[in-house]
Each structure stands twice: as structure tokens, then as C-alpha cells.
N, C-alpha and C positions, 0 to 999 in steps of 0.2 A: 411656621411659628417662630423661626429664628432669624427672620430677615430684618427685624427692627433694630435700630441703632441709637435711639435717643439716650437710653441708659448709658451706652458706651461713650456717647458725646459728653455726658456729665462727668465721666471719669478722667477726662483730660482737660487741660487748660488751653488747648488749641482753639483759636477763635472760630466760632460757628456763626454763620450769618443767615438771617431769615427775613420774613415779611409778615405783616399783620393782615389778616383777612377778616372783615366783619360786614362786608356789603356784597362783594361780587363773588358769589359762590356758584360757579358754573362747572359743567363737566370738564372743561379744559383747564381749570385753574391749577391743578397739580402739575400739568406739563408746562404751563406758563412759568410757574415758580421754578420748576426744574431747569427750564431753558435759561433762566437767569442765574442758575447755579446756587439756588437757595438750599441750605442744609435742613431748614425746618420752617414750619409755618406756625404762627401764633393765631389760632382760630378763636375768635372772641364770641362767647355766648352771653357775656355779662351785659354789654352795652349795645349789642347788635339786634337782639330780638330773634336771632336764629334758633330754630327748634332742634330738639333731639332727632327728629326725623330727618331734618336737613343735615345734621351732623353725621348720621349714618351714611348718607350718600357722600358727603364731603370727605370722610375718612378714606373712602375707596378712590376718590379723585386724587387725593394726595398720595395714597399708596401706589397708584398707577404711575405717578411721576417720580416715585422714590423719595418723597419729601416727608420727613418725620413730623408728626402732629402733636403740638401742645395746645390743649383746649383750656381756655379760661372759663371756669365755671361761674355761674351767677351767684352761687352760694357755697357755703361749706357744709351744707346739710347732706346727710347720708344718701337720701333718695336722688339727689342730683349728682354727687360725686360717683356713686356706684353705677348709675345709669350711663353717665358719660364714659366710664371705663368699659361697661358692657357694650357700648356702641363701637368700641374699637380704638378709642383714643389711647395713644401710647403714653402721653404726658398729660398730667392734670395740674392746672394752676388754680389754687384756691385763693380767693380775694381776701384782703384785709386780715391776714393772719396776725394776731396780736401778741401771742406768747407761745411758749413751748407746749402748754396744755392743748391749745387749739391745733397746733401742728401735729401733735400726737393723735388727736381726734381724727384729723383728715387722713392720716396714715391708716388708722383702723378702718375707716370707710373704704379706702382704696385697695387694701391688701386682703387676701384670703387668709383663713386660719392656717397655721398658728400665729402668724404675724398680726393679722387684723381680724375683722368680723364681717367682711363683705359676703353677701349671700352668693352661693355658688350657682352659676349657670354656665354649662359647658356646651360646646358645639354650636356657638353663636358667633356674632361678629368679632368679639374680642380675641377669640382663638382661631379665627379664619374657618369656622365651622368644621373644626378638626374631628375626624372620626377614626383616628389610628389606634395604635396599641398602647400608648402611654397610660400608666395608671392615673387615677384621679389625683393622688398625691403629687405625682410628677407634673401633671398639668397645672395644678394650683401653684406649685413652686415656679414653673416657667412663667406664669402670669405675674407672680410677685416679683420675679427677677426683672421682668420687662417694664412694668409700670413705673413711672418716674414722676416724682412730686416736686413741683415748683412752688415754693412758698412766696406769695406776693406780699411784700412788706410795704405798706402805704399809709400808715398812721403813726402818730407820735408814739403811741404805746408799742406798736410793732418795732419801731426803730430802737426804742429804749430796751426792748427785750430781744434784740436781734441775735445776741450771743446764745441765749437759751433756745431760740428757734433753730439756729444753725446746729446746735448740739443735739437736736432731737433725732433719734434713729428713724430713717426713712425719708428724711429731707434730702433732696439731691441738689437743689439749686435755690438760692435766694434771688428773687426778682424785685427790683425797685420800681414802685409805682410813683413816679416823681410828682405828677400833678396832684394826686390825692394826698401824698405826703406833705406837700407844701400847703395844701388847703387845711389839712389836719393841724398843722403848726400855726395856722392863722395868718399865713403869708402866701396866699395863692399865687402861683406863677413866679414867685421871687426866688429863683434858684441860686442867686448869689448872696442871699441873706445868711448871716452867720448861723442862725438856728437850723436852716435847711442844710447848710454845708456840714454842720456837726452831726445831724441825724443821718444824712447820706453817708458820712464817714463811718458811723457806727455799723451800718449794714455792710459796707465794703470790708471793714476790718473783721467782722464776724465771719464772712464767707472765707476770707483768707486764713483766719485762725483755724477754722474747721475743714479747710481744704475742700470747700464746696464750689460748685459753679456759681456764676454771678451773671445776671442778665438784666436788660432794660430795653424799652422801646425808644428809638431815637428818630428825630425828624430829618437829620441830614447825615451825609457820610462823614463830615467833619466831626460831628458829635460822636458817632460810632467809633471813629479812629481814636478820639480822646478817651473814650470809655475803655477800649481794649488796652490802651497804654496804661490805664490806672488799675487794670486787673480784671475787667469784665471779659468773659469768654462767650456769652450768648448776646449777640447784637441783633435786635429786631429792627430792620430798617423800614420806617414809615408805615402808615396805614394805607389800605387800598384806596380809600376815598381821597386822601390828601395827595397821593401821587397822580390820580386821575385829574383832580381839580387843578393841580399845578400845571400839568402838561396841557390841559384844555385851555386854561386861562392864558398861558403863554402863547399858545398857537393862535387863538382867536385875537389876542392883542396884537400880535405881529401882523395878522391878516388885516385887521382894521387900520393899523397905523400906515399900512401901504396905500390906503385909499382915503385917508382923512383929508377933507377939504376938496375932494375931487368929485 
């Protein structure tokens, strides 16, 4: 029950590097990420269609590789947040957190009493089917200490309220959803627009003010390096589909070019 490290990762500003998985969830995926020296995985249930049943298996794949798991929930609702946590996810990322009240609500869904109101189920996936001598109170405390909340800020309102979200007890990391944020601002994909730059800056400033971790998904290593230099410590490098597509397109293009006109 003590081997998880994601909470400890959020307690330092040392860069942590990971990868997004939303398509290729195979038994070897944990070891593949581990061999690439990933510290964590961003496992996406919002845009992937991956089920809770798949998640239960995937958590074990990543545990086998020693890779910490952050799961993006498709909603902020209790039944989804609590079930993801019960399935063994160490980190939960809630989408489109708009203010401190919503952040507090997610904390209540994620944590056991007295901190929150999550329903108690012991001896299942989230506590490794533990059957030892710890009291119920101790087991609930251990779970509360381990579960880690990543507040995904990706709307105009969320950016405006970034400071109160960051100040909410139980929030461990602010995560920037850059595409949704730009779309919410009415400037989709225009990351150099002054409105986007200002909103982005509010989120970064809030994380620094409250000494929280700060994370984002990046497409290139150069993007990630720039983020770390501006204060990000969770850098999620690329989606699984984008990496596969880029490598495949480059290889096939090189093969075709060798025989063009022959």
C-alpha cells in the first residue's frame, strides 16, 4: 500500500516526464513506458472511450512497470470520480474545473471521511486487496494521503478563477488544457493571441503562488523544455496516436521516396 509515488511527485518541483495513453492499452504498455523512463502516464477516459473495466486492467499494467497513473475522468460526477479511484487510479484529473467550489466538490468525491464523502470499499483494487491488521481509520487515511487531484483548467472561467482553484485544500496540481482553453476564449488554436497568453499566465501564476505542481500535454520536446523553464514540473509528452502516426508516416514516406519513378 506504500509503493505509490505520485503524491510525492507533486511535493517537489523537479521535472516529471510522462506520456499520454488513450488508444494503445495493451499488457505491455506499462513496461514500454518504463523502458522510456516515463515517470507517469496520462490515461485518458474522456476522449478515448476506454471503459472502467479496461482501466482496472491498465492500472495493473502500469503498476507492473512502476509508472504512476493519472486518469482523466470524463466528468466531475461522484459516480465516475469514485469508481476511477476504486479501480486503483492514484491520480484523478477532473475536466473543466471552473472555480473553487467545483474543485472542493471533486475533493469530496475523491476522499474518504472526514475529508470527503467517498463511499467506503476496502480490500479491492485501490488498496491492493489488502487484508492486514490496519484499522479502518488507518486504511482510509492512507488512501486519502495517496490519492492525488489534478485540476484541469481549460475554460475562460477556470482561468479567471485559477487562484481560488489553486487555494482549494486537496488540489495538488493545476493542469492546463490549452486547446479547450483557446476554444473557450473564442480563439481556437491561437496560442500566441494576447487573450490566451493572459489566461495561460493566470494559471501559471496561481500554481506558483500556492506552490502547486503545474502540468500540460505537449507535442514536442522543445515545447516541454520551454514549459519546464517557465515553471511546469509535469510534462506529458505527446499522445500515443500522434507518436505512432508520425513514426509511421515518416518511415513509409522514406520508403516510397526511395522508389519514386522506378
